[in-house]
PyMOL commands that place a pseudoatom at each C-alpha (Angstrom):
pseudoatom trace, name=CA, resn=MET, resi=1, chain=A, elem=C, hetatm=0, pos=[16.730, 21.521, 92.151]
pseudoatom trace, name=CA, resn=ALA, resi=2, chain=A, elem=C, hetatm=0, pos=[17.447, 25.244, 91.845]
pseudoatom trace, name=CA, resn=HIS, resi=3, chain=A, elem=C, hetatm=0, pos=[15.038, 25.543, 88.909]
pseudoatom trace, name=CA, resn=ALA, resi=4, chain=A, elem=C, hetatm=0, pos=[12.280, 23.786, 90.861]
pseudoatom trace, name=CA, resn=LYS, resi=5, chain=A, elem=C, hetatm=0, pos=[12.671, 26.231, 93.765]
pseudoatom trace, name=CA, resn=ARG, resi=6, chain=A, elem=C, hetatm=0, pos=[12.714, 29.191, 91.391]
pseudoatom trace, name=CA, resn=ARG, resi=7, chain=A, elem=C, hetatm=0, pos=[9.604, 27.911, 89.599]
pseudoatom trace, name=CA, resn=ALA, resi=8, chain=A, elem=C, hetatm=0, pos=[7.743, 27.378, 92.872]
pseudoatom trace, name=CA, resn=ALA, resi=9, chain=A, elem=C, hetatm=0, pos=[8.632, 30.882, 94.049]
pseudoatom trace, name=CA, resn=LEU, resi=10, chain=A, elem=C, hetatm=0, pos=[7.387, 32.430, 90.796]
pseudoatom trace, name=CA, resn=GLN, resi=11, chain=A, elem=C, hetatm=0, pos=[4.158, 30.456, 90.923]
pseudoatom trace, name=CA, resn=ASP, resi=12, chain=A, elem=C, hetatm=0, pos=[3.418, 31.336, 94.533]
pseudoatom trace, name=CA, resn=LYS, resi=13, chain=A, elem=C, hetatm=0, pos=[4.394, 34.994, 94.416]
pseudoatom trace, name=CA, resn=PHE, resi=14, chain=A, elem=C, hetatm=0, pos=[2.988, 36.048, 91.031]
pseudoatom trace, name=CA, resn=GLY, resi=15, chain=A, elem=C, hetatm=0, pos=[0.310, 33.472, 90.228]
pseudoatom trace, name=CA, resn=LEU, resi=16, chain=A, elem=C, hetatm=0, pos=[2.098, 32.117, 87.181]
pseudoatom trace, name=CA, resn=THR, resi=17, chain=A, elem=C, hetatm=0, pos=[1.312, 28.707, 85.710]
pseudoatom trace, name=CA, resn=ALA, resi=18, chain=A, elem=C, hetatm=0, pos=[4.001, 26.012, 85.597]
pseudoatom trace, name=CA, resn=ASP, resi=19, chain=A, elem=C, hetatm=0, pos=[4.421, 26.584, 81.833]
pseudoatom trace, name=CA, resn=GLU, resi=20, chain=A, elem=C, hetatm=0, pos=[4.775, 30.357, 82.291]
pseudoatom trace, name=CA, resn=CYS, resi=21, chain=A, elem=C, hetatm=0, pos=[7.414, 29.828, 84.983]
pseudoatom trace, name=CA, resn=ALA, resi=22, chain=A, elem=C, hetatm=0, pos=[9.282, 27.396, 82.764]
pseudoatom trace, name=CA, resn=ALA, resi=23, chain=A, elem=C, hetatm=0, pos=[9.227, 29.886, 79.862]
pseudoatom trace, name=CA, resn=ILE, resi=24, chain=A, elem=C, hetatm=0, pos=[10.827, 32.611, 82.006]
pseudoatom trace, name=CA, resn=ILE, resi=25, chain=A, elem=C, hetatm=0, pos=[13.437, 30.225, 83.399]
pseudoatom trace, name=CA, resn=VAL, resi=26, chain=A, elem=C, hetatm=0, pos=[14.337, 28.793, 79.967]
pseudoatom trace, name=CA, resn=TYR, resi=27, chain=A, elem=C, hetatm=0, pos=[14.543, 32.293, 78.448]
pseudoatom trace, name=CA, resn=THR, resi=28, chain=A, elem=C, hetatm=0, pos=[17.016, 33.448, 81.114]
pseudoatom trace, name=CA, resn=MET, resi=29, chain=A, elem=C, hetatm=0, pos=[19.227, 30.321, 81.154]
pseudoatom trace, name=CA, resn=GLU, resi=30, chain=A, elem=C, hetatm=0, pos=[22.688, 30.373, 79.604]
pseudoatom trace, name=CA, resn=ASN, resi=31, chain=A, elem=C, hetatm=0, pos=[23.263, 26.615, 79.461]
pseudoatom trace, name=CA, resn=PRO, resi=32, chain=A, elem=C, hetatm=0, pos=[22.991, 24.429, 77.498]
pseudoatom trace, name=CA, resn=TYR, resi=33, chain=A, elem=C, hetatm=0, pos=[22.403, 27.348, 75.087]
pseudoatom trace, name=CA, resn=PRO, resi=34, chain=A, elem=C, hetatm=0, pos=[21.161, 30.936, 75.463]
pseudoatom trace, name=CA, resn=VAL, resi=35, chain=A, elem=C, hetatm=0, pos=[17.529, 30.832, 74.306]
pseudoatom trace, name=CA, resn=TYR, resi=36, chain=A, elem=C, hetatm=0, pos=[17.230, 34.604, 74.756]
pseudoatom trace, name=CA, resn=GLN, resi=37, chain=A, elem=C, hetatm=0, pos=[19.791, 35.176, 71.989]
pseudoatom trace, name=CA, resn=LEU, resi=38, chain=A, elem=C, hetatm=0, pos=[17.905, 32.982, 69.519]
pseudoatom trace, name=CA, resn=LEU, resi=39, chain=A, elem=C, hetatm=0, pos=[14.498, 34.452, 70.353]
pseudoatom trace, name=CA, resn=ASN, resi=40, chain=A, elem=C, hetatm=0, pos=[15.709, 38.056, 70.359]
pseudoatom trace, name=CA, resn=ALA, resi=41, chain=A, elem=C, hetatm=0, pos=[17.490, 37.576, 67.025]
pseudoatom trace, name=CA, resn=TRP, resi=42, chain=A, elem=C, hetatm=0, pos=[14.324, 36.159, 65.477]
pseudoatom trace, name=CA, resn=MET, resi=43, chain=A, elem=C, hetatm=0, pos=[12.111, 38.934, 66.867]
pseudoatom trace, name=CA, resn=ASN, resi=44, chain=A, elem=C, hetatm=0, pos=[14.526, 41.638, 65.660]
pseudoatom trace, name=CA, resn=SER, resi=45, chain=A, elem=C, hetatm=0, pos=[14.903, 40.211, 62.167]
pseudoatom trace, name=CA, resn=ASP, resi=46, chain=A, elem=C, hetatm=0, pos=[12.720, 40.580, 59.095]
pseudoatom trace, name=CA, resn=ARG, resi=47, chain=A, elem=C, hetatm=0, pos=[12.535, 36.798, 58.783]
pseudoatom trace, name=CA, resn=ARG, resi=48, chain=A, elem=C, hetatm=0, pos=[9.029, 35.514, 59.335]
pseudoatom trace, name=CA, resn=ASP, resi=49, chain=A, elem=C, hetatm=0, pos=[9.151, 32.078, 57.721]
pseudoatom trace, name=CA, resn=PRO, resi=50, chain=A, elem=C, hetatm=0, pos=[5.992, 30.093, 58.529]
pseudoatom trace, name=CA, resn=ALA, resi=51, chain=A, elem=C, hetatm=0, pos=[8.054, 27.144, 59.817]
pseudoatom trace, name=CA, resn=VAL, resi=52, chain=A, elem=C, hetatm=0, pos=[10.035, 29.338, 62.218]
pseudoatom trace, name=CA, resn=LYS, resi=53, chain=A, elem=C, hetatm=0, pos=[6.922, 31.235, 63.284]
pseudoatom trace, name=CA, resn=GLN, resi=54, chain=A, elem=C, hetatm=0, pos=[5.116, 27.952, 63.977]
pseudoatom trace, name=CA, resn=HIS, resi=55, chain=A, elem=C, hetatm=0, pos=[7.852, 26.814, 66.388]
pseudoatom trace, name=CA, resn=VAL, resi=56, chain=A, elem=C, hetatm=0, pos=[8.969, 30.100, 67.955]
pseudoatom trace, name=CA, resn=GLY, resi=57, chain=A, elem=C, hetatm=0, pos=[5.638, 31.933, 68.062]
pseudoatom trace, name=CA, resn=PRO, resi=58, chain=A, elem=C, hetatm=0, pos=[3.931, 29.836, 70.759]
pseudoatom trace, name=CA, resn=PHE, resi=59, chain=A, elem=C, hetatm=0, pos=[6.955, 30.096, 73.067]
pseudoatom trace, name=CA, resn=ALA, resi=60, chain=A, elem=C, hetatm=0, pos=[7.196, 33.843, 72.522]
pseudoatom trace, name=CA, resn=ALA, resi=61, chain=A, elem=C, hetatm=0, pos=[3.474, 34.251, 73.265]
pseudoatom trace, name=CA, resn=LEU, resi=62, chain=A, elem=C, hetatm=0, pos=[3.789, 32.171, 76.450]
pseudoatom trace, name=CA, resn=LEU, resi=63, chain=A, elem=C, hetatm=0, pos=[6.821, 34.169, 77.585]
pseudoatom trace, name=CA, resn=ILE, resi=64, chain=A, elem=C, hetatm=0, pos=[5.135, 37.518, 76.954]
pseudoatom trace, name=CA, resn=ARG, resi=65, chain=A, elem=C, hetatm=0, pos=[1.977, 36.389, 78.778]
pseudoatom trace, name=CA, resn=ALA, resi=66, chain=A, elem=C, hetatm=0, pos=[4.129, 35.348, 81.757]
pseudoatom trace, name=CA, resn=LEU, resi=67, chain=A, elem=C, hetatm=0, pos=[6.114, 38.591, 81.789]
pseudoatom trace, name=CA, resn=MET, resi=68, chain=A, elem=C, hetatm=0, pos=[2.913, 40.642, 81.726]
pseudoatom trace, name=CA, resn=LYS, resi=69, chain=A, elem=C, hetatm=0, pos=[1.926, 39.059, 85.060]
pseudoatom trace, name=CA, resn=LEU, resi=70, chain=A, elem=C, hetatm=0, pos=[5.101, 40.273, 86.768]
pseudoatom trace, name=CA, resn=PRO, resi=71, chain=A, elem=C, hetatm=0, pos=[5.118, 43.660, 88.499]
pseudoatom trace, name=CA, resn=LYS, resi=72, chain=A, elem=C, hetatm=0, pos=[6.454, 46.591, 86.519]
pseudoatom trace, name=CA, resn=VAL, resi=73, chain=A, elem=C, hetatm=0, pos=[9.676, 48.000, 87.971]
pseudoatom trace, name=CA, resn=THR, resi=74, chain=A, elem=C, hetatm=0, pos=[12.066, 50.757, 87.031]
pseudoatom trace, name=CA, resn=CYS, resi=75, chain=A, elem=C, hetatm=0, pos=[15.713, 50.102, 87.795]
pseudoatom trace, name=CA, resn=GLU, resi=76, chain=A, elem=C, hetatm=0, pos=[19.143, 49.984, 86.257]
pseudoatom trace, name=CA, resn=ALA, resi=77, chain=A, elem=C, hetatm=0, pos=[20.057, 46.606, 84.839]
pseudoatom trace, name=CA, resn=GLY, resi=78, chain=A, elem=C, hetatm=0, pos=[22.941, 45.245, 82.855]
pseudoatom trace, name=CA, resn=ARG, resi=79, chain=A, elem=C, hetatm=0, pos=[24.120, 42.088, 81.222]
pseudoatom trace, name=CA, resn=ALA, resi=80, chain=A, elem=C, hetatm=0, pos=[27.689, 41.173, 80.432]
pseudoatom trace, name=CA, resn=ILE, resi=81, chain=A, elem=C, hetatm=0, pos=[28.444, 40.263, 76.841]
pseudoatom trace, name=CA, resn=LYS, resi=82, chain=A, elem=C, hetatm=0, pos=[31.369, 38.478, 75.256]
pseudoatom trace, name=CA, resn=VAL, resi=83, chain=A, elem=C, hetatm=0, pos=[33.166, 40.282, 72.462]
pseudoatom trace, name=CA, resn=ASN, resi=84, chain=A, elem=C, hetatm=0, pos=[35.652, 38.375, 70.316]
pseudoatom trace, name=CA, resn=GLY, resi=85, chain=A, elem=C, hetatm=0, pos=[39.186, 39.731, 70.431]
pseudoatom trace, name=CA, resn=ILE, resi=86, chain=A, elem=C, hetatm=0, pos=[38.820, 41.658, 73.685]
pseudoatom trace, name=CA, resn=PRO, resi=87, chain=A, elem=C, hetatm=0, pos=[40.556, 40.072, 76.683]
pseudoatom trace, name=CA, resn=HIS, resi=88, chain=A, elem=C, hetatm=0, pos=[38.546, 39.669, 79.868]
for i in range(1, 88): cmd.bond("trace and resi %d" % i, "trace and resi %d" % (i + 1))
show_as sticks, trace
zoom trace
């Protein structure tokens, strides 16, 4: 239910399509797996296999198109990361 409310808010406020909203929500989710880690790793690597590009490319294009519709802001932001061997 939380994702449906978030999607509706994005659509209403920024004029995003349902697919664009879903791309942003999926990219920012942690569970069941962090899509942002997989996508960022692929975009930062030299690997451009046609099979990977065929599957990842359309999602990346949809995500970028959605993000371009959002207002540009300047602010401090952070994200916690897990580091093996360091107690939390």
